[in-house]
C-alpha positions in Angstrom: -12.0 71.3 15.3 -12.7 72.7 19.0 -16.8 73.3 19.3 -17.9 76.5 20.1 -20.0 75.5 22.8 -16.8 73.9 24.5 -14.9 77.3 23.9 -17.7 79.7 25.5 -18.2 77.4 28.3 -14.3 77.5 29.5 -13.8 81.1 28.4 -17.0 82.4 29.0 -15.4 84.8 32.0 -13.6 87.5 30.5 -11.6 88.1 33.6 -10.6 84.7 34.3 -9.5 84.6 30.7 -6.6 87.6 31.1 -6.1 85.7 34.2 -4.5 82.3 31.9 -1.5 84.1 30.9 -2.7 85.8 28.1 -1.5 89.1 29.6 1.9 87.6 31.0 2.2 86.2 27.6 2.8 90.1 25.9 -0.7 90.0 24.9 -1.7 93.0 27.1 -2.9 94.9 24.0 -5.2 91.9 22.4 -6.8 91.0 25.9 -7.1 95.1 27.5 -10.1 95.4 25.9 -12.2 93.1 27.1 -12.7 94.7 30.5 -12.3 98.2 28.8 -12.7 99.6 25.5 -10.2 102.6 26.8 -12.3 105.3 26.3 -11.7 107.2 29.8 -10.1 110.1 27.1 -13.2 110.0 24.6 -16.4 110.2 27.1 -19.2 111.0 24.7 -18.8 114.4 23.4 -19.4 113.9 20.2 -19.1 118.2 19.1 -15.3 117.3 19.7 -15.1 114.2 17.9 -15.4 111.7 20.2 -16.6 107.8 19.7 -18.6 105.1 21.4 -18.0 102.4 23.3 -19.7 100.3 20.5 -18.6 102.1 18.1 -14.7 100.9 19.4 -16.3 97.3 19.9 -17.1 97.4 16.3 -13.3 98.7 14.9 -11.7 96.7 17.2 -13.3 93.5 16.2 -12.8 94.8 12.4 -9.6 95.1 13.2 -9.2 91.4 13.9 -10.7 90.2 11.1 -8.2 92.3 8.9 -5.6 90.4 11.1 -6.6 87.3 10.2 -7.8 88.5 6.4 -3.9 89.8 6.0 -2.6 86.6 7.3 -4.2 84.3 4.9 -3.8 86.9 1.5 0.3 87.2 3.0 -0.2 82.8 2.6 -1.4 83.3 -1.0 0.8 86.1 -2.1 3.8 84.1 -1.0 2.9 81.7 -3.4 0.9 82.7 -6.4 1.2 86.6 -6.0 3.0 88.5 -8.6 6.5 88.6 -6.2 6.2 84.6 -6.5 8.6 82.4 -8.4 7.1 80.8 -11.3 5.6 77.5 -10.2 2.7 74.7 -11.4 0.6 76.2 -8.6 1.0 79.9 -9.8 0.2 78.6 -13.9 -3.0 76.8 -11.8 -4.2 80.2 -10.9 -3.5 81.8 -14.0 -5.3 79.2 -15.4 -8.4 81.2 -13.9 -7.4 84.8 -14.7 -4.0 85.9 -16.4 -3.9 88.8 -14.2 -4.2 86.5 -10.4 -1.0 87.2 -9.5 -1.2 91.0 -9.6 -4.7 90.7 -8.4 -3.6 88.4 -5.4 -0.8 91.4 -4.5 -3.0 94.0 -4.5 -6.1 92.4 -2.5 -3.4 91.2 0.2 -2.0 94.8 0.4 -5.2 96.3 0.4 -5.5 93.9 3.4 -2.8 95.2 5.3 -3.9 98.9 5.2 -7.5 98.1 6.3 -5.7 96.5 9.6 -3.0 99.3 10.1 -5.3 101.9 9.2 -8.3 101.0 11.5 -5.6 100.1 14.9 -3.7 103.5 14.4 -7.4 105.1 14.4 -8.4 103.4 17.5 -5.3 104.6 18.6 -5.6 108.0 18.1 -9.1 108.2 19.5 -7.1 107.2 23.1 -8.9 103.5 22.3 -6.8 100.1 22.6 -5.8 98.8 19.0 -5.2 95.0 18.3 -2.9 92.7 17.9 -3.1 89.0 17.0 0.8 88.2 17.3 0.8 86.1 20.5 -1.5 83.6 18.6 0.6 83.0 15.9 1.3 79.3 16.5 0.2 77.5 13.2 2.4 76.2 10.9 1.8 77.0 7.1 3.3 75.6 4.2 5.7 73.4 4.0 7.8 74.8 1.0 10.7 74.9 1.3 12.6 76.5 -2.5 11.1 79.9 -1.0 13.5 81.1 1.5 12.2 81.5 5.2 8.3 80.3 4.2 8.1 77.2 6.1 9.8 78.6 9.3 6.7 81.5 9.7 4.1 80.9 12.2 0.4 81.8 10.9 -3.0 82.6 12.5 -4.6 80.7 9.8 -4.7 77.1 8.1 -5.2 77.3 4.1 -4.4 73.4 4.1 -7.2 71.7 5.3 -10.3 74.4 3.8 -14.2 73.1 3.8 -14.8 75.9 1.2 -18.6 77.1 1.3 -19.2 78.2 -2.4 -23.6 78.8 -1.4 -22.6 82.9 -2.1 -22.6 81.8 -5.9 -26.3 80.7 -5.5 -27.2 83.0 -2.9 -26.5 85.7 -5.5 -28.3 84.5 -8.5 -31.4 83.8 -6.8 -34.5 86.6 -8.0 -36.7 85.6 -5.0 -34.5 84.5 -1.9 -32.4 86.4 0.5 -30.9 85.0 3.6 -31.8 87.7 6.1 -35.2 86.1 5.3 -34.5 83.0 6.2 -33.5 81.6 3.0 -30.7 79.0 2.5 -29.0 78.3 -0.7 -26.7 75.2 -2.1 -23.7 75.5 -3.1 -22.2 75.5 -6.4 -19.1 72.7 -6.3 -20.8 70.8 -3.3 -17.7 68.4 -2.8 -15.1 71.3 -2.2 -17.9 72.3 1.1 -17.9 68.4 1.8 -14.5 68.0 2.3 -10.9 69.2 3.9 -8.7 70.8 0.9 -5.7 72.0 0.3 -5.6 75.9 -1.1 -1.9 76.1 -1.1 0.9 74.2 -2.1 1.5 72.1 1.3 5.5 71.1 -0.3 7.3 71.4 -2.9 6.1 69.0 -4.7 2.7 70.4 -5.0 3.8 73.7 -5.6 6.4 73.0 -9.2 9.0 75.8 -9.2 10.1 76.4 -12.5 7.2 75.1 -14.1 4.7 76.9 -16.5 3.4 74.7 -18.9 -0.4 73.8 -19.5 -2.0 71.9 -18.7 -0.8 71.9 -14.7 -1.1 68.8 -13.0 -4.3 67.8 -12.2 -4.1 67.8 -8.3 -2.1 71.2 -8.6 -4.6 72.8 -10.7 -7.3 71.9 -8.2 -5.3 73.0 -5.3 -5.5 76.2 -7.8 -9.2 76.1 -8.2 -9.9 75.8 -4.7 -7.7 78.9 -3.5 -10.1 81.2 -6.3 -13.5 79.3 -5.2 -11.9 80.7 -1.1 -10.9 84.0 -2.4 -14.2 85.0 -2.8 -15.4 83.5 -0.1 -13.4 85.5 1.9 -14.6 89.2 0.4 -17.7 88.1 0.0 -17.9 87.8 3.9 -16.4 90.9 4.6 -19.0 92.6 1.7 -21.9 91.8 4.1 -20.1 92.7 7.1 -18.9 96.1 6.5 -22.3 96.7 5.7 -24.4 95.2 8.9 -21.2 97.2 11.1 -22.0 100.1 9.4 -25.6 100.2 11.0 -24.2 100.0 14.8 -21.9 102.8 14.8 -22.6 106.4 15.9 -20.2 108.5 15.0 -20.3 109.9 11.6 -16.3 109.3 11.0 -16.8 106.2 12.5 -19.1 105.6 9.9 -17.3 106.9 7.2 -14.7 104.7 7.7 -16.6 101.2 7.7 -18.4 102.1 4.6 -15.3 103.3 3.2 -13.2 100.1 3.9 -16.7 98.5 3.1 -16.6 99.3 -0.2 -12.9 97.8 -1.3 -14.6 94.9 0.3 -17.5 94.7 -2.5 -14.7 95.5 -5.0 -12.3 92.7 -4.3 -15.6 90.4 -4.4 -16.9 91.1 -8.0 -13.2 90.4 -8.9 -13.0 86.8 -7.1 -16.3 86.1 -8.1 -15.8 86.6 -12.2 -12.3 84.7 -11.7 -14.1 81.6 -9.8 -16.2 80.7 -12.6 -13.2 80.3 -15.0 -12.0 77.1 -12.5 -10.9 74.3 -14.6 -13.2 71.1 -14.7 -11.9 68.0 -13.0 -11.7 65.4 -10.9 -9.2 65.2 -8.1 -10.4 61.9 -6.0 -13.6 63.4 -3.9 -13.1 66.7 -5.1 -14.9 67.4 -8.5 -15.3 71.0 -10.1 -17.6 71.2 -12.8 -18.1 73.4 -15.9 -19.9 76.4 -15.1 -19.0 78.0 -18.3 -20.5 74.8 -20.2 -22.6 76.4 -23.3 -25.7 74.2 -22.4 -28.5 74.5 -20.8 -27.6 75.9 -17.7 -29.6 76.6 -14.6 -29.5 80.8 -13.7 -28.2 79.1 -10.1 -25.1 78.0 -11.8 -24.7 80.7 -14.4 -20.9 82.0 -14.8 -21.7 84.9 -16.2 -23.8 86.0 -13.7 -21.5 88.3 -11.6 -23.9 91.4 -10.9 -26.2 90.3 -7.5 -29.4 89.3 -9.0 -32.7 91.6 -8.3 -34.2 89.9 -5.5 -36.3 90.2 -2.0 -35.4 93.0 0.2 -36.5 94.0 4.1 -39.9 92.3 3.3 -41.8 89.9 0.4 -43.7 92.6 0.0 -41.7 95.1 -1.6 -40.3 94.9 -4.7 -37.3 93.0 -5.9 -33.8 94.9 -5.5 -30.4 94.6 -6.2 -28.9 94.3 -2.9 -25.4 92.7 -0.7 -26.9 90.2 1.0 -26.6 89.3 3.7 -27.3 92.5 5.8 -29.0 91.8 8.7 -27.2 93.1 11.9 -28.1 90.1 14.4 -25.2 88.0 15.0 -23.1 89.4 12.2 -20.0 89.5 13.5 -20.8 86.4 15.1 -21.6 84.9 11.8 -18.4 85.4 10.3 -16.2 84.1 13.3 -18.4 80.5 13.0 -18.3 81.0 9.3 -14.5 81.2 9.3 -14.4 77.9 11.9 -16.6 76.1 9.9 -14.5 77.2 6.6 -11.3 75.2 8.7 -9.0 78.7 8.7 -8.5 77.8 12.6 -7.6 74.3 12.5 -5.4 73.9 14.6 -5.6 77.2 16.6 -5.7 77.3 20.9 -8.5 77.9 22.9 -8.0 80.9 23.9 -7.6 82.0 20.4 -10.8 81.4 19.5 -12.3 82.9 23.2 -10.9 86.2 22.0 -12.5 86.1 19.0 -15.7 85.5 20.2 -15.4 88.2 22.8 -14.8 90.9 20.2 -17.5 89.5 17.9 -20.0 89.3 20.8 -18.9 93.0 22.0 -19.3 94.1 18.2 -22.9 92.2 18.3 -23.8 94.2 21.1 -23.1 97.4 19.9 -25.8 99.7 19.0 -26.0 102.6 17.3 -27.1 105.5 20.0 -29.6 108.6 19.3 -28.1 112.1 19.5 -28.8 113.8 22.8 
Protein backbone atom coordinates (compact mmCIF):
# COMPACT_ATOMS: atom_id res chain seq x y z
CA UNK A 1 0.00 0.00 0.00
CA UNK A 2 1.14 3.49 -0.78
CA UNK A 3 1.18 5.86 2.14
CA UNK A 4 -0.98 8.95 1.82
CA UNK A 5 1.81 11.20 3.07
CA UNK A 6 4.13 10.10 0.29
CA UNK A 7 1.48 10.57 -2.33
CA UNK A 8 0.67 14.08 -1.17
CA UNK A 9 4.34 15.11 -1.22
CA UNK A 10 4.90 13.67 -4.66
CA UNK A 11 1.72 15.02 -6.25
CA UNK A 12 0.80 18.11 -4.26
CA UNK A 13 1.14 20.42 -7.24
CA UNK A 14 -1.84 19.92 -9.49
CA UNK A 15 -0.20 21.45 -12.53
CA UNK A 16 2.78 19.13 -12.29
CA UNK A 17 0.36 16.22 -11.93
CA UNK A 18 -1.26 17.11 -15.23
CA UNK A 19 2.16 17.35 -16.87
CA UNK A 20 3.10 13.85 -15.68
CA UNK A 21 1.52 12.31 -18.75
CA UNK A 22 -2.09 12.02 -17.57
CA UNK A 23 -3.47 14.39 -20.17
CA UNK A 24 -1.26 12.84 -22.83
CA UNK A 25 -2.64 9.42 -21.91
CA UNK A 26 -6.11 10.56 -22.89
CA UNK A 27 -7.39 11.66 -19.49
CA UNK A 28 -7.99 15.28 -20.35
CA UNK A 29 -11.50 14.96 -19.02
CA UNK A 30 -10.22 13.48 -15.78
CA UNK A 31 -7.67 16.14 -15.04
CA UNK A 32 -9.44 19.20 -16.40
CA UNK A 33 -11.32 20.01 -13.21
CA UNK A 34 -8.15 20.07 -11.17
CA UNK A 35 -7.15 23.47 -12.58
CA UNK A 36 -10.59 24.66 -13.60
CA UNK A 37 -14.09 23.53 -12.72
CA UNK A 38 -15.27 24.54 -16.17
CA UNK A 39 -17.51 27.22 -14.76
CA UNK A 40 -16.80 30.01 -17.23
CA UNK A 41 -20.25 29.53 -18.73
CA UNK A 42 -21.99 29.32 -15.38
CA UNK A 43 -21.12 32.42 -13.45
CA UNK A 44 -23.00 32.76 -10.19
CA UNK A 45 -26.32 33.96 -11.59
CA UNK A 46 -28.50 31.82 -9.38
CA UNK A 47 -31.69 33.37 -10.75
CA UNK A 48 -30.85 31.57 -13.98
CA UNK A 49 -29.82 28.29 -12.44
CA UNK A 50 -26.10 28.93 -12.07
CA UNK A 51 -24.18 26.60 -9.77
CA UNK A 52 -21.08 27.52 -7.82
CA UNK A 53 -17.54 26.17 -8.06
CA UNK A 54 -18.16 24.50 -4.69
CA UNK A 55 -21.21 22.74 -6.11
CA UNK A 56 -19.16 21.47 -9.03
CA UNK A 57 -16.35 20.30 -6.74
CA UNK A 58 -18.84 18.30 -4.66
CA UNK A 59 -20.50 16.77 -7.72
CA UNK A 60 -17.22 15.87 -9.43
CA UNK A 61 -16.02 14.16 -6.27
CA UNK A 62 -19.31 12.25 -5.92
CA UNK A 63 -19.13 11.21 -9.59
CA UNK A 64 -15.69 9.70 -8.93
CA UNK A 65 -16.94 7.85 -5.84
CA UNK A 66 -19.89 6.49 -7.81
CA UNK A 67 -17.55 5.31 -10.59
CA UNK A 68 -15.53 3.45 -7.96
CA UNK A 69 -18.68 1.93 -6.46
CA UNK A 70 -19.92 0.92 -9.90
CA UNK A 71 -16.63 -0.84 -10.59
CA UNK A 72 -16.74 -2.93 -7.41
CA UNK A 73 -20.45 -3.70 -7.69
CA UNK A 74 -20.01 -4.87 -11.27
CA UNK A 75 -17.47 -7.42 -10.04
CA UNK A 76 -19.88 -8.68 -7.39
CA UNK A 77 -22.69 -8.80 -9.95
CA UNK A 78 -20.66 -10.75 -12.52
CA UNK A 79 -19.89 -13.47 -9.98
CA UNK A 80 -22.90 -13.45 -7.67
CA UNK A 81 -25.67 -11.38 -9.23
CA UNK A 82 -28.97 -12.47 -10.70
CA UNK A 83 -27.50 -13.32 -14.11
CA UNK A 84 -24.31 -14.93 -12.78
CA UNK A 85 -24.07 -18.70 -13.30
CA UNK A 86 -24.99 -20.99 -10.43
CA UNK A 87 -21.96 -21.58 -8.26
CA UNK A 88 -20.84 -22.38 -4.75
CA UNK A 89 -20.07 -18.66 -4.24
CA UNK A 90 -23.57 -17.62 -5.34
CA UNK A 91 -25.05 -20.27 -3.08
CA UNK A 92 -22.91 -18.98 -0.21
CA UNK A 93 -24.31 -15.50 -0.76
CA UNK A 94 -27.83 -16.94 -0.71
CA UNK A 95 -27.15 -18.32 2.77
CA UNK A 96 -27.27 -14.67 3.90
CA UNK A 97 -30.56 -14.21 2.04
CA UNK A 98 -32.20 -16.11 -0.78
CA UNK A 99 -32.70 -12.89 -2.74
CA UNK A 100 -29.06 -11.78 -2.55
CA UNK A 101 -28.39 -12.19 -6.30
CA UNK A 102 -31.31 -9.87 -7.13
CA UNK A 103 -30.25 -7.32 -4.51
CA UNK A 104 -26.68 -7.33 -5.87
CA UNK A 105 -27.95 -6.77 -9.42
CA UNK A 106 -30.20 -3.92 -8.30
CA UNK A 107 -27.47 -2.23 -6.27
CA UNK A 108 -25.18 -2.43 -9.30
CA UNK A 109 -27.79 -0.82 -11.53
CA UNK A 110 -28.34 1.96 -9.00
CA UNK A 111 -24.65 2.89 -8.79
CA UNK A 112 -24.35 2.93 -12.58
CA UNK A 113 -27.25 5.37 -12.85
CA UNK A 114 -25.76 7.57 -10.13
CA UNK A 115 -22.44 8.11 -11.89
CA UNK A 116 -24.12 8.48 -15.29
CA UNK A 117 -26.61 11.04 -14.01
CA UNK A 118 -24.10 13.14 -12.05
CA UNK A 119 -21.74 13.36 -15.02
CA UNK A 120 -24.61 14.23 -17.37
CA UNK A 121 -25.79 16.89 -14.92
CA UNK A 122 -22.31 18.40 -14.74
CA UNK A 123 -22.15 18.49 -18.53
CA UNK A 124 -25.57 20.14 -18.74
CA UNK A 125 -24.27 22.95 -16.53
CA UNK A 126 -21.13 23.50 -18.60
CA UNK A 127 -18.83 21.78 -16.08
CA UNK A 128 -16.41 18.95 -16.78
CA UNK A 129 -17.57 15.37 -16.09
CA UNK A 130 -15.26 12.79 -14.53
CA UNK A 131 -13.79 9.71 -16.20
CA UNK A 132 -11.59 7.18 -14.43
CA UNK A 133 -11.04 5.00 -17.51
CA UNK A 134 -7.28 5.74 -17.74
CA UNK A 135 -6.91 4.17 -14.29
CA UNK A 136 -8.55 0.83 -15.08
CA UNK A 137 -5.40 -1.22 -14.75
CA UNK A 138 -6.00 -3.73 -11.94
CA UNK A 139 -6.35 -7.46 -12.50
CA UNK A 140 -9.66 -8.78 -11.24
CA UNK A 141 -10.81 -12.31 -10.57
CA UNK A 142 -9.04 -14.87 -12.73
CA UNK A 143 -12.13 -17.06 -13.05
CA UNK A 144 -12.09 -18.41 -16.61
CA UNK A 145 -15.42 -20.27 -16.49
CA UNK A 146 -17.20 -16.94 -17.07
CA UNK A 147 -16.29 -15.73 -20.54
CA UNK A 148 -14.14 -12.59 -20.68
CA UNK A 149 -14.06 -12.05 -16.93
CA UNK A 150 -10.33 -12.62 -16.38
CA UNK A 151 -9.35 -10.12 -19.09
CA UNK A 152 -11.29 -7.15 -17.69
CA UNK A 153 -9.29 -4.34 -16.09
CA UNK A 154 -10.61 -2.85 -12.86
CA UNK A 155 -10.40 0.23 -10.68
CA UNK A 156 -10.78 -1.70 -7.45
CA UNK A 157 -9.28 -4.78 -5.81
CA UNK A 158 -11.77 -7.06 -4.05
CA UNK A 159 -9.31 -9.83 -3.28
CA UNK A 160 -7.31 -8.36 -0.39
CA UNK A 161 -9.86 -6.59 1.80
CA UNK A 162 -9.56 -5.46 5.41
CA UNK A 163 -13.22 -4.77 6.11
CA UNK A 164 -13.99 -2.32 8.92
CA UNK A 165 -17.10 -3.62 10.72
CA UNK A 166 -17.22 -0.90 13.38
CA UNK A 167 -20.31 0.51 11.63
CA UNK A 168 -22.18 -2.45 13.19
CA UNK A 169 -21.49 -1.41 16.79
CA UNK A 170 -21.66 2.32 15.96
CA UNK A 171 -25.28 2.07 14.86
CA UNK A 172 -26.20 0.15 18.02
CA UNK A 173 -24.72 2.66 20.46
CA UNK A 174 -27.16 4.79 22.45
CA UNK A 175 -24.61 7.16 23.97
CA UNK A 176 -21.78 7.62 21.46
CA UNK A 177 -21.34 9.38 18.13
CA UNK A 178 -18.24 9.46 15.89
CA UNK A 179 -18.92 13.16 15.24
CA UNK A 180 -18.21 13.73 18.94
CA UNK A 181 -14.93 11.82 18.83
CA UNK A 182 -16.16 8.38 19.88
CA UNK A 183 -14.67 5.18 18.45
CA UNK A 184 -16.24 1.75 18.13
CA UNK A 185 -15.07 -1.90 18.18
CA UNK A 186 -15.42 -4.18 15.18
CA UNK A 187 -18.23 -6.73 15.13
CA UNK A 188 -15.91 -9.11 13.24
CA UNK A 189 -12.43 -8.17 14.51
CA UNK A 190 -10.48 -10.65 12.38
CA UNK A 191 -12.09 -9.35 9.18
CA UNK A 192 -10.62 -5.90 9.83
CA UNK A 193 -7.23 -7.30 10.79
CA UNK A 194 -6.31 -9.32 7.68
CA UNK A 195 -6.54 -9.23 3.88
CA UNK A 196 -9.32 -11.46 2.63
CA UNK A 197 -11.08 -12.08 -0.71
CA UNK A 198 -14.71 -11.05 -1.14
CA UNK A 199 -14.96 -12.58 -4.62
CA UNK A 200 -13.67 -15.91 -5.93
CA UNK A 201 -10.13 -15.47 -7.21
CA UNK A 202 -10.19 -18.56 -9.44
CA UNK A 203 -12.40 -21.36 -10.74
CA UNK A 204 -11.92 -23.50 -7.63
CA UNK A 205 -13.21 -20.74 -5.33
CA UNK A 206 -16.16 -20.05 -7.63
CA UNK A 207 -17.32 -23.67 -7.75
CA UNK A 208 -19.36 -23.37 -10.94
CA UNK A 209 -22.63 -25.30 -10.89
CA UNK A 210 -22.56 -26.07 -7.16
CA UNK A 211 -25.95 -25.43 -5.51
CA UNK A 212 -25.79 -27.75 -2.51
CA UNK A 213 -25.54 -26.45 1.06
CA UNK A 214 -23.57 -26.15 3.13
CA UNK A 215 -20.94 -24.94 0.69
CA UNK A 216 -17.25 -25.43 1.39
CA UNK A 217 -16.08 -23.50 4.44
CA UNK A 218 -13.60 -21.31 2.52
CA UNK A 219 -16.13 -20.35 -0.14
CA UNK A 220 -18.69 -19.45 2.53
CA UNK A 221 -16.04 -17.28 4.20
CA UNK A 222 -15.61 -15.39 0.91
CA UNK A 223 -19.39 -14.90 0.67
CA UNK A 224 -19.57 -13.75 4.31
CA UNK A 225 -16.78 -11.25 3.65
CA UNK A 226 -18.73 -9.90 0.68
CA UNK A 227 -21.86 -9.52 2.81
CA UNK A 228 -20.09 -7.33 5.36
CA UNK A 229 -18.26 -5.43 2.64
CA UNK A 230 -21.56 -4.55 0.94
CA UNK A 231 -22.70 -2.83 4.12
CA UNK A 232 -19.33 -1.16 4.71
CA UNK A 233 -19.45 0.47 1.27
CA UNK A 234 -23.06 1.64 1.53
CA UNK A 235 -22.82 3.00 5.09
CA UNK A 236 -19.99 5.17 3.78
CA UNK A 237 -22.23 6.56 1.05
CA UNK A 238 -25.03 7.08 3.57
CA UNK A 239 -22.86 9.40 5.66
CA UNK A 240 -21.03 10.96 2.70
CA UNK A 241 -24.11 12.28 0.95
CA UNK A 242 -25.47 13.69 4.20
CA UNK A 243 -22.18 15.53 4.75
CA UNK A 244 -21.86 16.80 1.17
CA UNK A 245 -25.44 18.11 1.16
CA UNK A 246 -24.39 20.64 3.80
CA UNK A 247 -21.76 22.08 1.44
CA UNK A 248 -23.76 22.85 -1.70
CA UNK A 249 -25.41 26.17 -2.53
CA UNK A 250 -27.74 25.68 -5.48
CA UNK A 251 -31.10 24.18 -4.46
CA UNK A 252 -31.24 21.93 -7.50
CA UNK A 253 -27.80 20.55 -6.65
CA UNK A 254 -29.05 20.00 -3.10
CA UNK A 255 -31.99 18.08 -4.55
CA UNK A 256 -29.59 15.89 -6.58
CA UNK A 257 -27.42 15.12 -3.55
CA UNK A 258 -30.34 14.39 -1.23
CA UNK A 259 -32.18 12.27 -3.79
CA UNK A 260 -29.19 10.06 -4.54
CA UNK A 261 -28.15 9.96 -0.90
CA UNK A 262 -31.52 8.53 0.07
CA UNK A 263 -30.93 5.45 -2.06
CA UNK A 264 -27.57 4.89 -0.36
CA UNK A 265 -29.47 4.71 2.93
CA UNK A 266 -31.83 2.12 1.45
CA UNK A 267 -28.86 0.08 0.26
CA UNK A 268 -27.18 0.20 3.66
CA UNK A 269 -30.33 -0.84 5.49
CA UNK A 270 -30.68 -3.88 3.23
CA UNK A 271 -27.05 -4.99 3.58
CA UNK A 272 -27.01 -4.27 7.30
CA UNK A 273 -29.86 -6.74 7.72
CA UNK A 274 -28.26 -9.41 5.52
CA UNK A 275 -24.78 -9.22 7.09
CA UNK A 276 -26.23 -10.41 10.37
CA UNK A 277 -27.06 -13.73 8.71
CA UNK A 278 -23.42 -14.53 7.94
CA UNK A 279 -22.75 -18.22 8.65
CA UNK A 280 -20.59 -18.68 11.78
CA UNK A 281 -17.29 -20.25 10.79
CA UNK A 282 -13.53 -20.23 11.09
CA UNK A 283 -11.38 -20.16 7.96
CA UNK A 284 -7.73 -19.90 8.94
CA UNK A 285 -7.31 -16.60 10.78
CA UNK A 286 -10.78 -15.38 9.78
CA UNK A 287 -13.51 -15.96 12.35
CA UNK A 288 -17.17 -15.05 11.83
CA UNK A 289 -19.06 -15.10 15.15
CA UNK A 290 -22.70 -16.14 15.40
CA UNK A 291 -24.43 -12.76 15.54
CA UNK A 292 -27.85 -14.44 15.59
CA UNK A 293 -27.09 -16.60 18.63
CA UNK A 294 -30.01 -16.82 21.04
CA UNK A 295 -27.85 -16.23 24.08
CA UNK A 296 -27.42 -13.17 26.27
CA UNK A 297 -25.95 -11.00 23.52
CA UNK A 298 -24.77 -7.44 24.16
CA UNK A 299 -26.81 -4.89 22.22
CA UNK A 300 -23.63 -3.88 20.39
CA UNK A 301 -23.73 -7.25 18.58
CA UNK A 302 -27.43 -8.11 18.49
CA UNK A 303 -28.29 -8.95 14.87
CA UNK A 304 -31.91 -7.75 14.85
CA UNK A 305 -31.05 -4.18 15.92
CA UNK A 306 -30.74 -2.87 12.37
CA UNK A 307 -32.57 0.43 12.99
CA UNK A 308 -30.24 3.24 14.13
CA UNK A 309 -30.43 3.37 17.91
CA UNK A 310 -31.11 6.89 19.22
CA UNK A 311 -27.84 8.43 20.35
CA UNK A 312 -26.23 11.76 21.18
CA UNK A 313 -26.36 14.32 18.38
CA UNK A 314 -24.68 17.74 18.06
CA UNK A 315 -24.20 17.97 21.83
CA UNK A 316 -24.41 15.58 24.75
CA UNK A 317 -26.55 18.22 26.44
CA UNK A 318 -29.37 17.60 23.95
CA UNK A 319 -31.77 14.61 24.00
CA UNK A 320 -30.72 11.50 22.10
CA UNK A 321 -31.97 11.16 18.52
CA UNK A 322 -31.99 8.40 15.90
CA UNK A 323 -29.63 9.63 13.18
CA UNK A 324 -27.25 8.79 10.37
CA UNK A 325 -23.74 8.84 11.81
CA UNK A 326 -21.32 10.43 11.09
CA UNK A 327 -22.60 13.52 9.27
CA UNK A 328 -19.99 16.13 10.23
CA UNK A 329 -18.54 17.87 7.17
CA UNK A 330 -14.93 18.46 8.21
CA UNK A 331 -12.70 16.18 6.13
CA UNK A 332 -15.66 14.00 5.11
CA UNK A 333 -14.62 13.61 1.47
CA UNK A 334 -11.02 12.78 2.29
CA UNK A 335 -12.18 10.46 5.04
CA UNK A 336 -14.00 8.24 2.55
CA UNK A 337 -10.98 8.07 0.25
CA UNK A 338 -8.75 7.12 3.18
CA UNK A 339 -11.29 4.52 4.36
CA UNK A 340 -11.27 2.97 0.89
CA UNK A 341 -7.47 2.84 1.02
CA UNK A 342 -7.52 1.15 4.44
CA UNK A 343 -10.14 -1.25 3.10
CA UNK A 344 -7.67 -2.47 0.48
CA UNK A 345 -9.80 -1.39 -2.48
CA UNK A 346 -6.86 0.33 -4.15
CA UNK A 347 -4.09 -2.19 -3.58
CA UNK A 348 -2.08 -2.18 -6.81
CA UNK A 349 -3.34 1.20 -8.01
CA UNK A 350 -0.95 3.87 -9.28
CA UNK A 351 0.19 6.96 -7.35
CA UNK A 352 -1.45 9.10 -10.05
CA UNK A 353 -4.84 7.52 -9.37
CA UNK A 354 -4.58 8.12 -5.63
CA UNK A 355 -3.29 11.65 -6.17
CA UNK A 356 -6.23 12.42 -8.42
CA UNK A 357 -8.73 11.15 -5.85
CA UNK A 358 -7.01 13.20 -3.15
CA UNK A 359 -7.27 16.33 -5.30
CA UNK A 360 -10.99 15.75 -5.88
CA UNK A 361 -11.53 15.11 -2.17
CA UNK A 362 -9.60 18.23 -1.16
CA UNK A 363 -11.68 20.38 -3.49
CA UNK A 364 -14.92 18.87 -2.17
CA UNK A 365 -13.82 19.39 1.44
CA UNK A 366 -12.96 23.02 0.66
CA UNK A 367 -16.44 23.67 -0.77
CA UNK A 368 -18.68 25.87 1.36
CA UNK A 369 -22.32 26.75 1.17
CA UNK A 370 -22.55 30.33 -0.08
CA UNK A 371 -25.04 32.79 1.33
CA UNK A 372 -27.53 34.31 -1.08
CA UNK A 373 -26.59 37.79 -2.17
